[in-house]
ROVOMI-468066 format. One record per residue (C-alpha): residue number from 1; residue in three letters; y, z, x. Coordinates in Angstrom, 1 decimal, decimal comma, padded with zeros to 4 digits. Each point is the difference from the previous one (the first is absolute). Example, Ala and Ser with C-alpha at 12.3 -4.5 7.8 and 13.67 -1.06 7.14 Angstrom:
<recs>
REC   nr  rest      py      pz      px
REC    1   ALA  -004,5   007,8   012,3
REC    2   SER   003,4  -000,7   001,4
</recs>
This chain:
<recs>
REC   nr  rest      py      pz      px
REC    1   MET   000,0   000,0   000,0
REC    2   ALA   003,4  -001,0   001,4
REC    3   GLN   002,3   003,0   001,1
REC    4   ASP   002,8   000,5  -002,4
REC    5   SER   001,5   003,3   001,6
REC    6   TYR   002,0   000,0   003,3
REC    7   LEU   001,8   002,8   002,1
REC    8   VAL   002,4  -001,5   002,5
REC    9   GLY   002,8   001,6   002,1
REC   10   LEU   002,9  -000,8   002,1
REC   11   ILE   000,6   001,6   003,5
REC   12   GLY   003,4  -000,1   001,5
REC   13   SER   003,3   001,8   000,6
REC   14   GLY   002,6   000,2  -002,7
REC   15   ILE  -001,9  -001,9  -002,5
REC   16   GLY   001,2   001,7  -003,1
REC   17   PRO   002,0  -003,1  -001,2
REC   18   SER  -002,9  -002,1   000,5
REC   19   LEU  -000,8  -002,6  -002,9
REC   20   SER  -003,6  -000,6   001,3
REC   21   PRO  -001,5   002,6  -002,5
REC   22   ALA   001,7  -001,7  -003,0
REC   23   LEU  -000,9  -003,5   001,2
REC   24   HIS  -003,8   000,8   000,4
REC   25   GLU  -000,3   002,3  -003,0
REC   26   ARG   001,8  -002,4  -002,5
REC   27   GLU  -002,2  -002,9   001,1
REC   28   ALA  -003,1   002,1  -000,2
REC   29   ASP   001,0   001,2  -003,5
REC   30   ARG   000,3  -003,7  -001,1
REC   31   GLN  -003,5  -000,6   001,3
REC   32   GLY  -001,5   003,0  -001,8
REC   33   LEU  -000,7   002,1   003,2
REC   34   ARG   000,6   003,6   000,6
REC   35   TYR   002,1   000,0   003,0
REC   36   LEU   001,7   003,0   001,7
REC   37   TYR   002,2  -000,5   002,9
REC   38   ARG   001,2   003,0   002,0
REC   39   LEU   002,9   000,3   002,5
REC   40   ILE  -001,2   001,8   003,3
REC   41   ASP   003,4   000,7   001,5
REC   42   ILE  -000,1   001,2   003,7
REC   43   ASP   003,4   001,4  -000,3
REC   44   ALA  -000,8   002,1  -003,2
REC   45   LEU  -003,2   001,1   001,7
REC   46   GLY   001,8   001,3   003,2
REC   47   VAL  -002,1  -002,1   002,3
REC   48   THR   000,6  -002,5   002,7
REC   49   PRO  -000,9  -003,8  -000,4
REC   50   ASP  -002,9   000,8   002,5
REC   51   ALA  -001,6   001,8  -002,9
REC   52   VAL  -000,9  -003,4  -001,6
REC   53   GLY  -003,4   000,3   001,3
REC   54   ASP  -000,7   003,2  -001,7
REC   55   LEU   001,4  -001,1  -003,2
REC   56   VAL  -002,0  -003,2  -000,1
REC   57   ARG  -003,1   002,0   000,6
REC   58   ALA   000,9   002,5  -002,8
REC   59   ALA   000,6  -002,9  -002,3
REC   60   ARG  -003,5  -001,4   000,8
REC   61   ASP  -001,5   003,3  -000,6
REC   62   LEU   001,7   000,6  -003,2
REC   63   GLY  -001,2  -003,3  -001,4
REC   64   PHE   003,0  -002,3   000,3
REC   65   ASP  -000,7  -003,6  -000,4
REC   66   GLY   002,9  -001,2   002,2
REC   67   LEU   003,2   000,8   001,6
REC   68   ASN   003,3  -001,8   000,6
REC   69   ILE   001,5   000,8   003,4
REC   70   THR   003,8  -000,2   000,8
REC   71   HIS   002,7   001,1   002,4
REC   72   PRO  -000,6   001,6   002,5
REC   73   CYS  -003,7  -000,1  -000,1
REC   74   LYS  -001,1  -003,6   000,0
REC   75   ARG  -000,9  -000,2   003,7
REC   76   LEU  -001,0   003,5   000,5
REC   77   VAL  -002,8  -000,1  -002,8
REC   78   ILE  -001,9  -002,9   001,9
REC   79   GLU  -002,0   002,4   002,3
REC   80   HIS  -001,2   001,9  -002,9
REC   81   LEU  -001,7  -002,7  -001,8
REC   82   ASP  -003,5  -001,4   000,3
REC   83   ALA   000,9  -003,7  -000,2
REC   84   LEU   003,0  -002,4  -000,3
REC   85   ASP   000,1  -003,2  -001,7
REC   86   PRO   001,2  -002,9   002,4
REC   87   GLN   003,6   000,0  -001,2
REC   88   ALA   000,6   003,6   000,5
REC   89   GLU  -001,7  -000,2   003,3
REC   90   ALA   002,3  -002,8   001,0
REC   91   LEU   003,0   001,9  -001,0
REC   92   GLY  -001,0   003,4   001,2
REC   93   ALA   001,2   001,4  -003,3
REC   94   VAL  -001,7   001,1  -003,2
REC   95   ASN   001,6   000,4  -003,5
REC   96   THR  -003,2   000,1  -002,2
REC   97   VAL  -003,1   002,1   000,7
REC   98   VAL  -003,1  -000,7  -002,3
REC   99   PHE  -002,8   002,5   000,0
REC  100   GLU  -003,4  -001,7  -000,1
REC  101   ASP  -003,3   001,9   000,3
REC  102   GLY   001,7   002,8   001,8
REC  103   ARG   001,8  -002,3   002,4
REC  104   ALA   003,8  -000,4   000,2
REC  105   ILE   001,0  -003,7   000,4
REC  106   GLY   003,4  -001,0   001,0
REC  107   HIS   001,9  -003,0  -001,4
REC  108   ASN   003,5  -001,5   000,2
REC  109   THR   001,5  -001,5  -003,2
REC  110   ASP   003,5   000,2   001,3
REC  111   VAL  -000,4  -003,4   001,6
REC  112   THR  -001,1  -001,8  -002,9
REC  113   GLY   002,4   001,8  -002,2
REC  114   PHE   003,1  -001,0   002,0
REC  115   ALA  -001,3  -003,5   000,4
REC  116   ALA  -000,4  -000,5  -003,8
REC  117   SER   003,3   001,7  -000,9
REC  118   PHE   002,0  -002,1   002,7
REC  119   ALA  -001,8  -003,2  -001,3
REC  120   ARG   001,0   000,8  -003,4
REC  121   GLY   003,6   001,4   000,5
REC  122   LEU   001,3  -002,3   002,9
REC  123   PRO  -002,2  -003,1  -000,3
REC  124   GLU   002,6  -002,4   001,7
REC  125   ALA   001,0   002,5   003,0
REC  126   PRO   000,2  -001,6   003,3
REC  127   LEU  -002,3   001,8   002,5
REC  128   GLU   000,9  -001,5   003,4
REC  129   ARG   001,5   003,2   001,4
REC  130   VAL  -000,6   003,4  -001,6
REC  131   VAL   001,2   003,4   001,1
REC  132   GLN  -002,0   003,0  -001,2
REC  133   LEU   001,3   003,6   000,1
REC  134   GLY  -002,8   002,5   000,5
REC  135   ALA  -003,3   000,0   001,9
REC  136   GLY  -001,8   002,7  -001,8
REC  137   GLY  -003,0  -000,2  -002,5
REC  138   ALA   001,9  -002,1  -002,5
REC  139   GLY   001,6  -002,0   002,8
REC  140   ALA  -003,2  -001,0   001,4
REC  141   ALA  -001,3  -001,2  -003,4
REC  142   VAL   003,2  -002,0  -000,9
REC  143   ALA   000,3  -001,6   003,5
REC  144   HIS  -003,6  -001,3  -000,4
REC  145   ALA   000,8  -001,2  -003,5
REC  146   THR   003,3  -001,7   001,1
REC  147   LEU  -001,9  -002,0   002,6
REC  148   THR  -002,9  -000,8  -002,5
REC  149   LEU   002,7  -001,5  -002,2
REC  150   GLY   001,0  -002,4   002,8
REC  151   ALA   002,7   001,7   001,9
REC  152   GLU   000,5  -001,7   003,3
REC  153   ARG   001,3   003,2   001,8
REC  154   VAL   000,4   003,5  -000,9
REC  155   THR   002,2   002,4   002,1
REC  156   VAL  -001,0   003,8  -000,6
REC  157   VAL   002,8   002,6   000,5
REC  158   ASP  -000,7   003,6   000,1
REC  159   ALA   001,6   003,2   001,0
REC  160   LEU  -003,1   000,6   002,1
REC  161   PRO  -000,2  -003,0   002,3
REC  162   GLU  -003,5   000,6   001,1
REC  163   ARG  -001,1  -000,3  -003,5
REC  164   ALA   001,7  -003,3  -000,5
REC  165   VAL  -001,4  -001,3   003,2
REC  166   ALA  -003,6   001,2  -001,0
REC  167   LEU   000,4  -001,8  -003,4
REC  168   ALA   001,4  -003,3   001,3
REC  169   ALA  -002,8  -000,1   002,7
REC  170   GLY  -002,8   000,4  -002,8
REC  171   LEU   001,9  -002,7  -002,1
REC  172   ASN  -000,2  -002,3   002,9
REC  173   ARG  -003,6   000,7   000,6
REC  174   ARG  -000,8  -000,7  -003,6
REC  175   PHE   002,3  -003,0  -000,8
REC  176   GLY   000,7  -001,6   003,5
REC  177   ALA   002,3   000,6   002,9
REC  178   GLY   003,6  -000,2  -000,8
REC  179   ARG  -000,3   000,7  -003,8
REC  180   ALA   001,4   003,5   000,3
REC  181   ALA   002,4   001,9   002,3
REC  182   ALA   001,4   003,5   000,4
REC  183   ALA   003,7   001,0   000,2
REC  184   ALA   002,1   003,0   000,3
REC  185   PRO   002,4   001,1  -002,9
REC  186   ASP   003,0  -000,8   002,1
REC  187   GLN  -001,2  -003,7   000,0
REC  188   LEU   000,3  -000,2  -003,8
REC  189   ALA   003,4  -001,7  -000,4
REC  190   ALA  -001,0  -002,8   002,3
REC  191   LEU  -003,4  -000,5  -001,7
REC  192   LEU   001,3   000,0  -003,6
REC  193   ALA   002,7  -002,5   001,0
REC  194   GLY  -002,7  -002,5   000,5
REC  195   ALA  -002,6   001,1  -002,5
REC  196   ASP  -001,2  -001,4  -003,3
REC  197   GLY  -000,8   003,4  -001,5
REC  198   ILE  -000,7   003,6   000,3
REC  199   VAL  -003,0   002,2  -001,0
REC  200   HIS   000,8   003,6  -000,3
REC  201   ALA  -002,9   002,2   000,5
REC  202   THR   001,2   003,5   000,9
REC  203   PRO   000,3   003,1  -002,4
REC  204   THR   003,9  -000,4  -000,1
REC  205   GLY   001,2  -000,4  -003,5
REC  206   MET  -002,8   001,9  -001,6
REC  207   ALA   001,0   002,7  -002,4
REC  208   ALA  -000,6   002,7   002,9
REC  209   HIS   001,6  -002,3   002,6
REC  210   PRO   003,2  -001,5  -001,5
REC  211   GLY   002,3  -002,4   002,1
REC  212   LEU   000,0  -003,3   001,7
REC  213   PRO  -002,4  -001,0   002,7
REC  214   LEU   002,5  -002,2   001,8
REC  215   PRO   003,9  -000,6   000,1
REC  216   ALA   001,1  -001,5  -003,3
REC  217   GLY   002,1  -002,5   002,1
REC  218   LEU  -003,0  -001,7   001,3
REC  219   LEU  -001,0  -001,3  -003,3
REC  220   ARG   001,3  -003,5  -001,0
REC  221   PRO  -000,5  -002,7  -002,7
REC  222   GLY  -003,0  -002,1   000,8
REC  223   LEU  -002,1   002,8   001,4
REC  224   TRP  -002,8   001,0  -002,4
REC  225   VAL  -000,9   003,8   000,0
REC  226   ALA  -003,5   001,2  -001,1
REC  227   GLU  -000,4   003,8  -000,6
REC  228   VAL  -003,2   002,1   000,2
REC  229   VAL   001,5   003,1  -001,7
REC  230   TYR  -000,5   000,1  -003,7
REC  231   ARG   001,3   003,4  -001,0
REC  232   PRO   002,8  -000,8  -000,8
REC  233   LEU  -000,5  -003,6  -000,9
REC  234   GLU   003,5  -000,8   001,0
REC  235   THR   000,7   001,6   003,3
REC  236   GLU   003,3   000,2   001,7
REC  237   LEU  -001,2  -002,9   002,4
REC  238   LEU  -000,8  -002,2  -003,0
REC  239   ARG   003,4   000,9  -001,7
REC  240   THR   001,9  -000,8   003,0
REC  241   ALA  -002,1  -003,2   000,7
REC  242   ARG   000,7  -001,4  -003,4
REC  243   ALA   003,7   000,8   000,1
REC  244   VAL   000,4  -002,3   003,0
REC  245   GLY  -002,1  -002,7  -001,5
REC  246   CYS  -003,4   000,4   001,5
REC  247   ALA  -003,2  -000,8  -001,9
REC  248   ALA  -001,8   003,2  -000,4
REC  249   LEU  -003,6   001,3  -000,9
REC  250   ASP  -000,4   003,5  -000,8
REC  251   GLY  -003,3   002,0   000,7
REC  252   GLY  -001,2   000,2  -003,6
REC  253   GLY  -002,2  -003,1   000,3
REC  254   MET  -001,6   001,1   003,2
REC  255   ALA  -000,7   003,4  -001,6
REC  256   VAL  -001,7  -001,6  -003,1
REC  257   PHE  -002,1  -002,6   001,9
REC  258   GLN  -001,3   002,6   002,5
REC  259   ALA  -000,7   002,4  -002,7
REC  260   ALA  -001,9  -002,7  -001,9
REC  261   ASP  -002,1  -000,8   003,1
REC  262   ALA  -000,8   003,8   000,4
REC  263   PHE  -000,9   000,4  -003,6
REC  264   ARG  -002,4  -003,0   000,3
REC  265   LEU  -001,5   001,6   003,3
REC  266   ILE  -000,4   003,4  -001,7
REC  267   THR  -001,4  -001,1  -003,4
REC  268   GLY  -001,3  -003,4   000,6
REC  269   ARG   002,0  -001,2  -003,1
REC  270   GLU   002,5  -002,7  -000,2
REC  271   PRO   003,6   001,3  -000,7
REC  272   GLU   002,7  -001,9  -002,0
REC  273   VAL   002,6  -000,4   002,4
REC  274   ALA   002,6  -001,2  -002,5
REC  275   ARG  -000,5   003,2  -002,0
REC  276   MET   000,4   002,1   003,1
REC  277   LEU   003,2  -002,1   001,0
REC  278   ALA   001,5   001,0  -003,4
REC  279   ASP  -001,1   003,6   000,5
REC  280   ILE   001,9   000,4   003,3
REC  281   ALA   003,2  -001,6  -001,5
REC  282   GLU  -000,3   002,6  -002,8
REC  283   LEU  -000,8   002,9   002,1
REC  284   ALA   002,6  -000,7   002,7
REC  285   GLY   002,8  -000,7  -002,4
REC  286   ALA  -000,6  -003,4  -001,3
REC  287   VAL   001,4  -001,6   003,0
REC  288   SER  -001,5  -003,6   000,5
REC  289   VAL  -002,6  -000,3   002,8
REC  290   ARG   000,9  -003,6   000,4
REC  291   ASP   003,7  -001,3   000,6
</recs>
């Protein structure tokens, strides 16, 4: 008999505003499933990100069917898993864990989530020269996705230079020499002057981390901006970008497509993405996920 009851959780820091529980539970309700999605916030628990291994083991022992993993645990969780799918292994980052026969299997649905959202929301965007802010777990996923979409070159900028260098090296190994480069924040102005677009993949702009991730004066008409942050859907970066005439993509589409892929992995059932896109527009304040 097919399983019709699921216990799922999200491990991360400051995840109170997350819409993942509602996205998963609403779709499950429509499919007639009993689906309980719990937040496992390391801040509320008073533990460090290194505790992610203990939390994954506890979830497995308590009968969870799967977990989502978010900032700052996407890389740290890997050493505590029994296996990785090829995408997660190539990325060195996991955002979904499925428990199968007592084993914890790591996946990454951020790559497919961002790629699907970008193709839907910015279908005509030029991709010769892309600048990406952020080289963490989400950054690794969206950089892979951007190159998969056909970007000729992605330059990764991160406050931790060694992290940008490591990500660029991994991208070049996977996609070919010269497809990626690393740069320091003080090079951003020169990079953006010749770029087609910018992908933002840092926590800046989230409810808990308000603000702009770059000087507003670096934005200009003709530059497209793709945001990973989805809560709020309209970040300060997107507001500023739209005001100066940039084509802009909010993080809502990525949130939905990655959630749909995670739902499929956990339940084996096909989610209805159009319904989930309507959900996030409603849940996040009826802001369109497509410009």
